[in-house]
Residue frames as qw, qx, qy, qz and C-alpha x, y, z in Angstrom:
[[0.204, 0.737, -0.585, -0.271, 40.16, 54.56, 58.04],
 [0.186, -0.291, 0.934, 0.090, 40.83, 51.00, 58.57],
 [0.596, 0.403, 0.636, -0.280, 37.36, 50.10, 57.48],
 [0.523, 0.775, -0.087, -0.345, 37.96, 51.79, 54.13],
 [0.017, 0.583, -0.800, -0.140, 41.28, 50.02, 53.75],
 [0.461, -0.018, 0.877, -0.137, 39.57, 46.74, 54.42],
 [0.638, 0.569, 0.402, -0.328, 36.81, 47.32, 51.88],
 [0.299, 0.802, -0.405, -0.322, 39.48, 48.37, 49.31],
 [0.170, -0.446, 0.877, 0.052, 41.32, 45.26, 49.89],
 [0.559, 0.257, 0.767, -0.185, 38.34, 43.07, 49.37],
 [0.568, 0.738, 0.106, -0.348, 37.45, 44.89, 46.17],
 [0.212, 0.677, -0.650, -0.273, 40.98, 44.30, 44.70],
 [0.387, -0.158, 0.907, -0.059, 40.82, 40.63, 45.62],
 [0.613, 0.467, 0.549, -0.322, 37.55, 40.27, 43.87],
 [0.405, 0.811, -0.244, -0.346, 38.89, 42.10, 40.78],
 [0.037, 0.565, -0.809, -0.158, 41.92, 39.88, 40.52],
 [0.488, 0.034, 0.855, -0.174, 39.85, 36.77, 41.00],
 [0.615, 0.655, 0.302, -0.319, 37.50, 37.79, 38.09],
 [0.342, 0.755, -0.491, -0.268, 40.58, 38.56, 35.81],
 [0.195, -0.312, 0.927, 0.069, 42.02, 35.02, 36.67],
 [0.620, 0.353, 0.648, -0.266, 38.65, 33.39, 35.78],
 [0.524, 0.783, -0.010, -0.336, 38.65, 35.26, 32.55],
 [0.128, 0.701, -0.671, -0.206, 42.08, 34.31, 31.63],
 [0.360, -0.147, 0.921, -0.006, 41.55, 30.64, 32.36],
 [0.646, 0.535, 0.468, -0.279, 38.34, 30.64, 30.12],
 [0.430, 0.825, -0.213, -0.299, 40.22, 32.22, 27.27],
 [0.242, 0.671, -0.699, -0.046, 43.22, 30.04, 27.49],
 [0.696, -0.206, 0.620, -0.298, 41.81, 26.85, 28.81],
 [0.406, 0.361, -0.748, -0.382, 42.33, 23.58, 26.80],
 [0.915, -0.135, -0.006, -0.379, 40.45, 20.32, 26.77],
 [0.040, 0.561, -0.825, 0.055, 42.59, 17.53, 28.24],
 [0.889, -0.073, 0.303, -0.336, 42.15, 13.73, 28.34],
 [0.532, -0.232, 0.767, 0.274, 43.41, 10.50, 26.92],
 [0.643, 0.540, -0.215, -0.498, 43.29, 10.26, 23.13],
 [0.919, 0.017, 0.378, 0.115, 43.81, 7.06, 21.46],
 [0.356, -0.479, 0.514, 0.616, 47.00, 6.83, 19.32],
 [0.216, 0.081, 0.718, 0.657, 46.56, 7.86, 15.85],
 [0.029, 0.701, 0.712, 0.018, 43.07, 9.27, 16.33],
 [0.147, 0.340, 0.109, 0.922, 42.49, 12.90, 15.10],
 [0.167, -0.660, -0.639, 0.359, 40.56, 15.01, 17.68],
 [0.131, 0.523, 0.290, 0.790, 38.74, 18.14, 16.65],
 [0.202, -0.506, -0.557, 0.627, 37.97, 20.93, 19.19],
 [0.023, -0.031, 0.269, 0.962, 36.75, 23.24, 16.58],
 [0.499, 0.336, 0.519, -0.608, 33.10, 21.98, 16.74],
 [0.576, 0.407, -0.416, -0.574, 33.06, 21.01, 13.01],
 [0.935, 0.026, 0.303, -0.181, 32.00, 17.48, 12.03],
 [0.190, 0.649, -0.693, -0.250, 34.85, 15.37, 10.83],
 [0.520, -0.058, 0.852, -0.037, 35.22, 11.81, 9.58],
 [0.135, 0.069, -0.776, -0.613, 33.77, 9.86, 6.70],
 [0.557, 0.232, 0.431, -0.670, 29.91, 10.05, 6.41],
 [0.198, 0.080, -0.828, -0.519, 28.33, 7.28, 4.37],
 [0.703, 0.013, 0.308, -0.641, 24.92, 5.68, 4.07],
 [0.020, -0.155, 0.971, 0.181, 24.24, 1.99, 3.36],
 [0.689, 0.086, -0.019, -0.719, 21.20, 0.16, 2.04],
 [0.145, -0.168, 0.974, -0.042, 20.19, -3.40, 2.55],
 [0.662, 0.105, -0.094, -0.736, 17.20, -5.00, 0.83],
 [0.184, -0.067, 0.980, -0.040, 15.65, -8.48, 1.24],
 [0.538, -0.060, -0.470, -0.697, 12.74, -9.97, -0.84],
 [0.286, -0.036, 0.845, -0.450, 10.23, -11.83, 1.36],
 [0.366, -0.270, -0.760, -0.464, 7.44, -14.18, 0.24],
 [0.496, -0.329, 0.194, -0.779, 4.33, -13.11, 2.37],
 [0.296, -0.104, -0.946, 0.083, 2.83, -15.62, 4.71],
 [0.084, 0.512, 0.699, -0.492, -0.15, -13.67, 6.00],
 [0.030, 0.406, 0.549, 0.730, -3.08, -12.11, 4.09],
 [0.101, 0.329, 0.502, -0.794, -5.20, -9.35, 5.52],
 [0.025, -0.427, -0.717, -0.550, -8.65, -9.44, 3.92],
 [0.147, 0.211, 0.311, -0.915, -10.92, -6.39, 4.71],
 [0.207, -0.260, -0.786, -0.521, -14.56, -7.31, 4.24],
 [0.129, 0.184, 0.609, -0.760, -18.02, -6.93, 5.53],
 [0.100, 0.586, 0.802, 0.066, -21.63, -6.29, 5.19],
 [0.109, 0.137, 0.046, -0.983, -23.71, -3.17, 4.07],
 [0.004, -0.502, -0.850, -0.156, -27.39, -3.25, 4.27],
 [0.087, 0.005, 0.047, -0.995, -29.92, -0.47, 3.86],
 [0.116, -0.502, -0.854, -0.067, -33.70, -0.15, 4.59],
 [0.142, -0.659, -0.228, -0.703, -36.33, 2.41, 5.25],
 [0.635, -0.734, 0.036, -0.237, -35.88, 1.68, 9.12],
 [0.005, -0.690, 0.694, -0.206, -32.86, 1.16, 11.22],
 [0.697, -0.225, 0.636, -0.244, -34.21, -1.98, 12.82],
 [0.890, 0.426, 0.142, -0.083, -34.76, -3.64, 9.30],
 [0.541, 0.741, -0.375, 0.134, -31.45, -2.59, 8.00],
 [0.228, -0.619, 0.696, -0.284, -29.64, -3.74, 11.23],
 [0.840, -0.045, 0.491, -0.228, -31.49, -7.08, 11.07],
 [0.845, 0.532, -0.045, -0.007, -30.37, -7.75, 7.53],
 [0.212, 0.758, -0.570, 0.234, -26.78, -6.83, 8.35],
 [0.489, -0.480, 0.655, -0.319, -26.74, -9.13, 11.35],
 [0.923, 0.150, 0.324, -0.145, -28.03, -12.06, 9.55],
 [0.751, 0.620, -0.191, 0.126, -25.60, -11.60, 6.61],
 [0.060, 0.735, -0.614, 0.280, -22.54, -10.96, 8.87],
 [0.704, -0.360, 0.568, -0.228, -23.29, -13.99, 10.87],
 [0.917, 0.352, 0.184, -0.012, -23.13, -16.02, 7.54],
 [0.401, 0.823, -0.349, 0.201, -20.02, -14.21, 6.66],
 [0.266, -0.689, 0.592, -0.323, -18.36, -15.13, 9.88],
 [0.886, -0.049, 0.435, -0.153, -19.38, -18.75, 9.66],
 [0.791, 0.598, -0.066, 0.109, -17.80, -18.88, 6.18],
 [0.162, 0.803, -0.511, 0.260, -14.55, -17.54, 7.51],
 [0.507, -0.481, 0.660, -0.276, -14.34, -20.02, 10.44],
 [0.918, 0.171, 0.326, -0.146, -15.53, -22.89, 8.29],
 [0.713, 0.660, -0.185, 0.151, -12.71, -22.10, 5.84],
 [0.824, -0.024, -0.273, 0.495, -10.08, -22.35, 8.62],
 [0.162, 0.611, -0.179, 0.754, -9.78, -18.81, 9.84],
 [0.409, -0.341, -0.679, 0.506, -9.45, -18.64, 13.63],
 [0.184, -0.858, -0.471, -0.088, -11.77, -16.36, 15.54],
 [0.477, -0.681, -0.014, 0.556, -8.83, -14.56, 17.07],
 [0.426, -0.119, 0.440, 0.781, -7.82, -13.51, 13.62],
 [0.020, 0.628, 0.580, 0.519, -11.04, -11.78, 12.81],
 [0.240, -0.404, -0.369, 0.802, -11.39, -8.17, 14.15],
 [0.177, 0.851, 0.494, 0.020, -14.08, -5.62, 13.72],
 [0.433, -0.005, 0.103, 0.895, -12.63, -2.44, 12.16],
 [0.104, -0.024, -0.145, -0.984, -15.72, -0.39, 11.35],
 [0.026, -0.510, -0.858, 0.049, -19.21, -0.35, 12.36],
 [0.065, 0.152, 0.012, -0.986, -21.58, 2.46, 11.45],
 [0.177, 0.662, 0.728, -0.019, -25.38, 3.29, 11.11],
 [0.101, -0.193, 0.177, 0.960, -25.93, 6.28, 8.78],
 [0.469, 0.599, 0.466, -0.451, -28.99, 8.03, 7.29],
 [0.374, 0.224, 0.635, 0.638, -29.73, 8.06, 3.67],
 [0.127, 0.682, 0.337, -0.637, -30.98, 11.43, 2.63],
 [0.384, 0.495, 0.524, 0.577, -32.19, 13.29, -0.50],
 [0.086, -0.187, -0.102, 0.973, -32.71, 16.97, -1.18],
 [0.204, 0.653, 0.729, -0.010, -36.38, 17.98, -1.28],
 [0.236, 0.234, 0.230, 0.915, -36.85, 20.97, -3.51],
 [0.307, -0.701, -0.457, -0.453, -40.32, 21.82, -2.14],
 [0.650, -0.710, -0.215, 0.163, -39.23, 21.93, 1.47],
 [0.329, 0.797, -0.380, 0.335, -35.67, 23.17, 0.61],
 [0.437, -0.620, 0.595, -0.266, -34.16, 20.73, 3.13],
 [0.256, 0.289, -0.920, -0.065, -32.69, 17.26, 3.37],
 [0.823, -0.172, 0.041, -0.540, -35.26, 14.35, 3.83],
 [0.259, -0.367, 0.891, -0.056, -34.44, 11.07, 5.26],
 [0.761, 0.219, -0.365, -0.490, -35.39, 8.21, 2.90],
 [0.940, 0.001, -0.340, 0.013, -33.56, 5.32, 4.68],
 [0.498, -0.729, 0.467, -0.039, -30.76, 4.00, 6.93],
 [0.708, 0.513, -0.483, 0.050, -27.55, 2.29, 6.09],
 [0.774, -0.555, 0.305, -0.010, -25.76, -0.34, 8.30],
 [0.619, 0.630, -0.453, 0.122, -22.07, -1.09, 7.61],
 [0.782, -0.524, 0.337, -0.014, -20.05, -3.70, 9.42],
 [0.591, 0.683, -0.426, 0.053, -16.50, -4.16, 8.34],
 [0.780, -0.537, 0.304, 0.100, -13.77, -6.68, 9.70],
 [0.302, 0.708, -0.631, -0.098, -10.30, -7.64, 8.95],
 [0.984, -0.097, 0.134, -0.070, -9.60, -11.36, 8.57],
 [0.017, -0.711, 0.686, 0.154, -5.99, -12.55, 8.91],
 [0.949, 0.246, -0.045, -0.190, -5.56, -15.40, 6.55],
 [0.339, -0.665, 0.650, 0.143, -2.49, -17.65, 7.22],
 [0.684, 0.142, 0.699, 0.153, -3.25, -20.26, 4.59],
 [0.077, 0.524, -0.340, -0.777, -1.90, -18.35, 1.48],
 [0.005, 0.048, -0.858, -0.511, -3.16, -20.99, -0.93],
 [0.014, -0.553, -0.833, 0.008, -6.82, -20.58, 0.17],
 [0.005, 0.393, 0.184, -0.901, -7.18, -16.75, -0.02],
 [0.289, 0.020, -0.501, -0.816, -9.09, -16.94, -3.24],
 [0.378, -0.345, -0.835, -0.202, -11.39, -19.70, -2.05],
 [0.193, -0.446, -0.612, 0.623, -12.05, -17.82, 1.22],
 [0.152, 0.262, -0.037, -0.952, -12.96, -14.61, -0.62],
 [0.385, -0.166, -0.700, -0.578, -15.47, -16.81, -2.97],
 [0.360, -0.368, -0.836, 0.191, -16.93, -18.38, 0.27],
 [0.086, -0.383, -0.369, 0.842, -17.44, -15.05, 1.90],
 [0.223, 0.112, -0.337, -0.908, -19.09, -13.54, -1.18],
 [0.438, -0.254, -0.768, -0.393, -21.68, -16.40, -1.42],
 [0.338, -0.390, -0.756, 0.404, -22.38, -16.28, 2.22],
 [0.034, -0.406, -0.250, 0.878, -23.01, -12.53, 2.36],
 [0.406, 0.648, 0.622, 0.169, -24.94, -12.43, -0.91],
 [0.285, 0.744, 0.252, 0.550, -25.72, -9.05, -2.37],
 [0.369, -0.927, -0.040, -0.063, -24.84, -7.42, 0.97],
 [0.857, -0.228, 0.061, 0.458, -21.24, -8.54, 0.78],
 [0.212, 0.954, -0.205, 0.058, -18.43, -5.81, 0.64],
 [0.865, -0.187, 0.100, 0.455, -14.96, -6.71, 0.00],
 [0.004, 0.970, -0.094, -0.225, -12.65, -3.65, 0.19],
 [0.441, 0.735, -0.510, 0.070, -9.27, -5.30, -0.59],
 [0.957, -0.229, -0.068, 0.163, -6.42, -7.65, 0.43],
 [0.143, 0.854, -0.472, 0.165, -2.84, -6.93, 1.59],
 [0.938, 0.019, -0.304, 0.164, 0.04, -9.13, 2.39],
 [0.137, -0.857, 0.412, -0.278, 2.74, -9.22, 5.09],
 [0.609, 0.204, -0.728, 0.239, 5.16, -11.33, 6.95],
 [0.707, -0.630, -0.309, -0.091, 4.26, -12.54, 10.52],
 [0.688, -0.636, 0.086, 0.338, 7.76, -12.39, 11.76],
 [0.611, 0.768, -0.052, 0.184, 10.06, -10.10, 9.99],
 [0.474, -0.799, 0.349, 0.125, 12.93, -10.19, 12.40],
 [0.777, -0.140, 0.474, 0.388, 15.25, -12.61, 10.54],
 [0.535, 0.639, 0.337, 0.438, 14.73, -10.70, 7.26],
 [0.047, -0.986, 0.008, -0.158, 15.42, -7.45, 8.95],
 [0.664, -0.556, 0.402, 0.297, 18.76, -8.95, 10.43],
 [0.715, 0.221, 0.479, 0.460, 19.71, -10.06, 6.93],
 [0.326, 0.833, 0.238, 0.378, 18.88, -6.54, 5.41],
 [0.337, -0.920, 0.194, 0.053, 20.81, -4.82, 8.29],
 [0.766, -0.261, 0.402, 0.429, 23.92, -7.01, 7.49],
 [0.574, 0.520, 0.433, 0.461, 23.68, -5.94, 3.83],
 [0.038, 0.966, 0.127, 0.224, 23.21, -2.27, 4.73],
 [0.489, -0.803, 0.266, 0.212, 26.31, -2.25, 7.04],
 [0.745, -0.009, 0.496, 0.446, 28.30, -3.97, 4.48],
 [0.390, 0.739, 0.338, 0.433, 27.32, -1.41, 1.79],
 [0.233, -0.971, 0.004, -0.060, 28.17, 1.40, 4.14],
 [0.650, -0.566, 0.375, 0.342, 31.72, -0.03, 4.87],
 [0.692, 0.261, 0.463, 0.488, 32.44, -0.61, 1.23],
 [0.232, 0.888, 0.212, 0.335, 31.71, 3.02, 0.35],
 [0.354, -0.925, 0.135, 0.028, 33.63, 4.34, 3.26],
 [0.749, -0.249, 0.425, 0.444, 36.70, 2.21, 2.28],
 [0.556, 0.546, 0.398, 0.484, 36.59, 3.61, -1.21],
 [0.044, -0.962, -0.119, -0.242, 36.25, 7.11, -0.04],
 [0.560, -0.760, 0.254, 0.211, 39.25, 6.66, 2.24],
 [0.733, 0.022, 0.451, 0.510, 41.44, 5.13, -0.55],
 [0.429, 0.690, 0.327, 0.482, 40.46, 7.93, -2.91],
 [0.220, -0.955, 0.019, -0.199, 41.22, 10.49, -0.26],
 [0.525, 0.499, -0.510, 0.464, 44.56, 9.03, 0.75],
 [0.340, -0.555, 0.462, -0.602, 43.53, 8.53, 4.36],
 [0.234, 0.069, -0.958, 0.152, 43.30, 5.72, 6.74],
 [0.561, -0.414, -0.363, -0.618, 39.90, 4.53, 7.75],
 [0.139, -0.243, 0.724, -0.631, 39.01, 4.31, 11.57],
 [0.043, -0.301, -0.943, 0.134, 36.22, 2.65, 13.36],
 [0.171, -0.642, -0.529, -0.529, 32.58, 3.83, 13.29],
 [0.072, 0.045, -0.464, 0.882, 31.80, 6.72, 15.71],
 [0.482, 0.234, 0.320, -0.782, 28.02, 7.03, 14.92],
 [0.049, -0.101, -0.919, -0.377, 25.55, 4.72, 13.52],
 [0.484, 0.234, 0.340, -0.772, 21.79, 5.25, 12.88],
 [0.093, 0.074, 0.931, 0.346, 19.27, 3.08, 11.21],
 [0.529, 0.269, 0.104, -0.798, 15.88, 3.45, 9.44],
 [0.249, 0.019, 0.948, 0.199, 13.83, 0.59, 8.12],
 [0.474, 0.238, -0.161, -0.832, 11.00, 0.22, 5.62],
 [0.222, 0.147, 0.964, 0.018, 8.45, -2.48, 5.35],
 [0.242, -0.192, -0.514, -0.800, 5.57, -2.10, 2.85],
 [0.334, 0.081, 0.574, -0.743, 2.34, -1.46, 4.62],
 [0.437, 0.408, 0.801, -0.030, -1.08, -2.77, 3.74],
 [0.166, 0.248, -0.363, -0.883, -2.14, -1.56, 0.26],
 [0.448, 0.359, 0.771, -0.275, -5.75, -2.32, -0.38],
 [0.048, 0.167, 0.660, 0.731, -7.30, -2.47, -3.81],
 [0.285, 0.232, 0.409, -0.836, -10.34, -0.16, -3.35],
 [0.464, 0.051, -0.590, -0.659, -13.72, -1.05, -4.56],
 [0.667, -0.073, 0.556, -0.490, -16.72, -2.89, -3.41],
 [0.173, 0.105, -0.932, -0.302, -17.32, -6.57, -4.54],
 [0.671, 0.063, 0.327, -0.662, -20.92, -7.66, -4.85],
 [0.297, 0.146, -0.906, -0.265, -21.51, -11.42, -5.40],
 [0.717, -0.122, 0.318, -0.608, -24.59, -13.42, -4.83],
 [0.980, 0.143, -0.020, -0.139, -23.77, -16.62, -6.80],
 [0.785, -0.323, 0.395, 0.352, -20.73, -18.88, -6.90],
 [0.150, 0.728, -0.472, -0.474, -17.98, -17.77, -9.33],
 [0.897, 0.370, -0.177, -0.165, -17.44, -19.79, -12.36],
 [0.772, 0.187, -0.405, 0.452, -13.76, -20.35, -11.13],
 [0.599, -0.605, -0.283, 0.441, -11.90, -19.65, -7.91],
 [0.103, 0.992, -0.063, 0.041, -10.78, -15.93, -7.62],
 [0.777, 0.269, -0.200, 0.533, -7.11, -15.82, -8.49],
 [0.298, -0.947, 0.111, -0.045, -4.91, -14.20, -5.85],
 [0.792, 0.327, -0.247, 0.452, -1.13, -13.71, -6.21],
 [0.531, -0.808, -0.132, 0.217, 0.73, -12.65, -3.20],
 [0.499, 0.765, -0.212, 0.346, 4.12, -12.00, -4.93],
 [0.700, -0.106, -0.314, 0.632, 7.06, -10.83, -2.93],
 [0.209, -0.971, -0.112, -0.029, 7.66, -7.85, -0.49],
 [0.591, 0.452, -0.282, 0.605, 10.88, -5.86, -0.28],
 [0.584, -0.774, -0.176, 0.170, 12.07, -5.22, 3.28],
 [0.511, 0.645, -0.143, 0.550, 14.68, -2.41, 3.40],
 [0.599, -0.709, -0.151, 0.340, 16.98, -1.20, 6.02],
 [0.394, 0.783, -0.112, 0.469, 18.98, 2.12, 5.64],
 [0.671, -0.569, -0.169, 0.444, 21.92, 2.96, 7.84],
 [0.229, 0.912, -0.158, 0.302, 24.03, 6.15, 8.23],
 [0.861, -0.316, -0.082, 0.390, 27.52, 5.56, 9.55],
 [0.127, 0.932, -0.312, 0.136, 30.35, 7.95, 10.36],
 [0.901, -0.020, -0.154, 0.406, 33.90, 6.47, 10.39],
 [0.396, -0.849, 0.142, 0.319, 36.83, 8.17, 12.06],
 [0.665, 0.692, -0.217, 0.179, 39.92, 9.21, 10.15],
 [0.798, -0.503, 0.080, 0.321, 43.29, 7.97, 11.42],
 [0.023, -0.875, 0.395, 0.280, 46.68, 9.46, 10.87]]
């Protein structure tokens, strides 16, 4: 009998404890220190003034990336590779003699492929030769010599020369990104102030900030350039300007 009374007592205690926890969960409130004048939402909804800002800075490029190389073909791999090696050596010497540092020349692509044709009689592909392609990217830091370097390479490589294109960039974009970021934040703040005034509320401090930046990547003018003789005049190259853009998204709090 006493054992049954004890089990009943424990059961009632557990039941009351569960009810107590349920009541605390349903009626609990988040407590803490809230800055004076700041509106706090516990509804889970996003509050505040959400704005985006854009900052753009135009930059004069100081580095040109020239993608160039050699392509040779012959009836044998050995002969095609020998032609390519001789021509590529001449191209490398033209680059270094023009002031391009060896550390600024990097191999990007090397390939030996078969050249085939379809044979109607045997109804299959027939190998008629081999092609060797060797491409590099040369970083040119003398912007006024880009055209002259292209001409020197074209002469050195002769008919085997392949120039795929040139792109421009800035070696150190950090100071320009800083300037663009300042413009983006100023743009966001101006928008937020106007929205606050139009809404009749007081603008608080930023509670969330995110950034995304855009720098134009390499854009090559596709197509092969074959030159065996010196051009009548230097190849004209115009680097122009690049637009470096920073976008920010900022959330400002609303004060009473």
